N, C-alpha and C positions, 0 to 999 in steps of 0.2 A: 517692774514693767511686765505687762502681760505678754506671754509667749504666743506669737502669731502662728507658730507651726504646730500641727497636730501629729502625734505619733500613731494615730489610728491607721493612717495609710501605710506606714512602714510595717506595722504589725500585720496588716492584711497581706502585704507583699511577701513578708517572711513566711507567713502561712502558705501562700501560693507556691513559693519556692520549695518548701518542705513537702507539700503535696505532690508537686511535679517530680521531686526526687524519689518519693515513694512509688509513684506510678512508673518511673523509669526503671527503678530497681525491681519492681514486681514484674514488669514486662521482660527484662533480661532474665530474671529467674524463671519465668514461665517458658521463655524460649529455650533455656538450657534444659529444663525438665522435659519439654516436648521433644527436643532433639535427642535426649537420652532415651526417651520412650520410643521414638522412631527407630533409633539405632538398635535398641534391644529387640524391637519387633522384627526388623529386617534380619537380625542375626538368628532369631528363633525361626523365622521363615526359611532361611537358608539351611538351618540345621534339620528342619522337618523335611525339606526337599532332598537333602543329602541322605537322610535316613530312609526315606521312601525309595530313593534310587538304589541304595545299598540293599535294602530288603527285597526289592523287586528284581534284583539281578543276581540271585543266588542259585547255586547248583545243589543237586542232591544225588546220592548214589542210587542206582537202579539195580536191584538184584544183589548177588554176591560179588565179593572180590576174589578173584582166582589167582593163585600163584603157580608158576611154572618152574620146575627145577632146572638146574644147570646141567650141562652135559655130563659132568662127573658126579651128579647127584649129591653134592656136598652143600649146596645152598640154593636159594631161589634166584633164578636169573632175572625174572621180571614178573610183574603182576598186571592183570587186566582189570580195569575199573570202568564200569559203565556209568556215565553221568548224564543227567538231563536237567532242564530248568525246573525250579519249583513252580507251583501253581501260580499263574499270573505273572511270572517272571519275564523280564525283557531279555532279548538275545544277548549273548556274551561272545566276544571274539577271543577264542582260546589262544590265538597267536601272541597275545599280550599277557598270558597267564604265567605266573611264577610257581614252579613246583619245587618243594623242598623235602628233604628226607633226613630222618635220624632214627637210630635204634639203640638198644641198651648194650650193644657190643662195641660202642664207640663209633659206629658208622654215622657220618653226618655230611650232608650236602645242602647248603642253603639255596642253591639255584641249579636244579637239575636241568640241563640244556635240552633243547629239542635236537632232533637228529642232526648230524654234522652238515648235511646238505642244505639246511635251512628250510626244508620242506617238512611239513608236519605229518605226512603220511609215512607209514612204517615200511621198512624194507627187510628182507630176510637177514641182512647183516645186523640189524638192530635187535632182533628177537632173542639172540642168545650170546651176545658178546660183552656182557657186563663185566667180565673178568679181564678183558683185553683192551677195552676202550672206555673213555669217560662215561659215567652214568648218564643215560639219555631217556627222553620220553617222546612219544609220538601218538598220532591218532590212527589206531588200527582198523577201525570200522565205523561207518556212519549208518544209522538206522532211521527209517521213516523220512528220508530226504527225497525231495522230488527230483526225478532224473533231469539232469541238465548241469549248467555251470555251478549251481549252488552246492553240488556235491563235492566240488573241488576246493571249497573254501574252508575256513576254520571257524565260522560263525555257528555257535550252538543256538539253534532256533527252537521255537515252541513246538511241542509234540514230537521233537526229534531227540535222538540219543547219539552219544559218541562213546566208543570204547577206547579208552586211553591205555596205552602200554607204557609202563614205567619200569625202566631197568633198575635192578637192585645191586648193591655192592656185594663183595664176597663176605661181608659181615652178616648177611641175612641167612644165618645158619639155623638149624632146628632149635626150637624153644626160644627164639628171639622175638621180642616185641618191637615192632617198628611203627613209625608214624609218617605218613605222607600228607603234606599240606598242599592243597590246590588253592592258589590265591589269584583270582581274576583281577583284571585292571579295575573293574567296577563290580562291587558285590562283596559279600562276606566270604572269609576264608572257609574252605571245606576240609576239616581235619579227618584223616582216615587212619585209625589205629587198629592194628591186627597183630596176632601172635602166630608165628610159624609153628606148625605141629612138630612133634618129636620125630616122626617118620615122614619122609618126603616121597611123594608119588609124582609121576609126570605132570599131572594137573590136580590141584586141590583147592577147595573153597577155604578161605581164611576167615577166622572169627576172632 
């Protein structure tokens, strides 16, 4: 008996199903690839923006670092560091800066506090009391600031400078190498490494 049904239609349907399956798989794969590409692009963009922000918010040392001896002439009581923004840098709020200290005599402080009053301007008590109170830092002077309320803030602006006074521990004796790290909330850390000379004078430049 002759078969009244043709298998050509089923073959065409199967081919159509396979084609649709391939199209769906290709579409899903393309979506996954595009999604991964978009995610990578966004991550790279965020990294670039973060890098630009970090690089454009850095500080640099202006001039020399000066050390001031203690009352008993046995160690350095504090150092004065003048800082400014790098060229094209964005302003930095120094109230959020973390200051750390270490030396080769075992002196170490991972977070040198601002003066105890919570105000970042220096007082006479802060200038020579490193042996009797916790190690502290403060803003001793502001240079090139416009007269007005801006001079009372802690924002390091363009074309301006700040003289930071950082108290040292009693381990800051002659021939000691120490490092002070200035880490702002945004921007690269500024490491300052100096060696205390063998003979102390009331004020000396440190190299």
